[in-house]
C-alpha positions as CSV (number, residue, x, y, z in Angstrom):
1,Q,46.0,45.9,-20.0
2,V,46.4,42.8,-22.1
3,Q,45.8,42.2,-25.9
4,L,44.7,39.0,-27.6
5,V,45.2,38.1,-31.2
6,E,43.9,34.9,-32.5
7,S,45.1,33.4,-35.5
8,G,44.7,30.0,-37.7
9,G,40.9,30.2,-38.7
10,G,39.6,29.0,-42.3
11,L,37.9,27.2,-44.4
12,V,38.8,23.8,-43.8
13,Q,36.6,20.0,-44.8
14,A,34.4,18.1,-42.3
15,G,36.9,15.8,-40.9
16,G,39.6,18.3,-41.2
17,S,41.6,20.0,-38.8
18,L,42.5,23.2,-37.4
19,R,45.0,25.0,-34.8
20,L,43.7,28.3,-33.5
21,S,46.1,30.4,-31.9
22,C,45.9,33.2,-29.0
23,A,49.0,35.6,-28.6
24,A,48.8,38.2,-25.9
25,S,50.8,40.5,-25.3
26,G,51.5,40.7,-21.9
27,S,51.4,36.9,-19.4
28,I,48.5,35.3,-18.9
29,F,49.3,32.7,-16.6
30,S,48.0,34.7,-13.3
31,F,44.4,34.9,-14.9
32,R,41.7,33.0,-13.3
33,H,39.5,32.8,-16.4
34,M,41.5,31.7,-19.6
35,G,39.4,30.0,-22.6
36,W,38.1,30.0,-25.9
37,Y,34.6,30.6,-26.8
38,R,32.6,30.4,-30.1
39,Q,29.6,32.6,-31.6
40,A,27.7,31.2,-34.4
41,P,25.4,33.4,-36.7
42,G,22.1,34.1,-34.4
43,K,23.3,31.9,-31.9
44,Q,24.9,33.0,-28.5
45,R,28.3,32.8,-28.1
46,E,28.8,29.7,-26.1
47,L,32.2,28.4,-24.0
48,V,34.1,25.7,-26.0
49,A,37.2,25.0,-23.8
50,A,38.8,26.3,-20.8
51,I,41.8,25.8,-18.9
52,S,42.8,26.8,-15.6
53,S,46.0,28.5,-14.0
54,V,47.3,25.2,-12.9
55,G,46.6,23.6,-16.3
56,S,43.5,21.4,-15.9
57,T,41.1,21.8,-18.4
58,N,37.5,21.6,-18.9
59,Y,35.6,21.0,-22.7
60,A,31.9,21.7,-23.8
61,D,30.0,18.5,-24.5
62,S,30.0,18.9,-28.3
63,V,33.9,18.8,-28.6
64,R,35.1,16.6,-25.9
65,G,37.6,14.2,-27.2
66,R,37.9,16.0,-30.6
67,F,39.5,19.9,-28.9
68,T,42.3,20.5,-27.1
69,I,43.3,23.2,-25.3
70,S,46.6,24.6,-23.9
71,R,49.2,27.6,-23.4
72,D,53.0,27.7,-23.6
73,N,55.9,27.4,-20.9
74,A,55.6,31.0,-21.1
75,K,52.2,31.7,-20.5
76,T,51.8,33.8,-23.0
77,T,50.0,32.0,-26.1
78,M,46.9,30.0,-25.9
79,Y,46.0,27.2,-28.5
80,L,43.1,25.4,-29.9
81,Q,43.6,22.4,-31.7
82,M,40.5,21.0,-33.4
83,N,40.0,17.7,-35.2
84,S,37.8,15.9,-36.8
85,L,35.8,19.1,-37.1
86,K,32.1,18.8,-38.5
87,P,29.9,21.8,-40.1
88,E,28.5,22.6,-36.9
89,D,31.8,23.9,-35.5
90,T,31.4,26.6,-37.8
91,A,31.4,29.9,-36.1
92,V,33.8,32.8,-35.4
93,Y,36.0,31.8,-32.2
94,Y,37.2,34.0,-29.6
95,C,39.9,34.1,-26.8
96,N,39.1,34.9,-23.5
97,V,41.3,35.6,-20.1
98,A,39.6,37.1,-16.9
99,N,40.1,37.7,-13.4
100,L,38.0,35.4,-10.5
101,L,35.1,38.1,-10.6
102,R,35.8,39.1,-14.2
103,T,36.2,42.7,-13.3
104,I,39.1,42.5,-15.5
105,D,37.7,40.6,-18.9
106,Y,39.9,40.7,-22.3
107,W,39.1,39.1,-25.9
108,G,40.3,39.1,-29.1
109,Q,38.4,40.0,-32.0
110,G,37.6,36.4,-33.3
111,T,39.0,34.1,-36.1
112,Q,36.2,32.5,-38.5
113,V,36.1,28.7,-38.8
114,T,34.3,27.3,-41.2
115,V,33.6,23.7,-41.7
116,S,32.3,22.9,-45.5
117,S,30.3,19.3,-45.5
């Protein structure tokens, strides 16, 4: 069992930055899927950014060039650096780790990000 705890959300003006952290209770290095998702009111949860066990990254088109996903060397914390924030980035952000077939799938409780115009 791995527990994930997000932090770093808050209220920021458009154009500002936030850094989200996802602290895991154990190593997340071995998980096939590691990423950040978000869910805005009335919308489906969507993938924002993902990082593989070898460090390759993937981003949603809407955040590419503005957001950066990373993890620490101890492989227990995942980050999402969010720059040039827009009001449409407002959502609850969740971190997630899972094995290849998602038979093991862990989610954090979410952290609210609100971007004012």
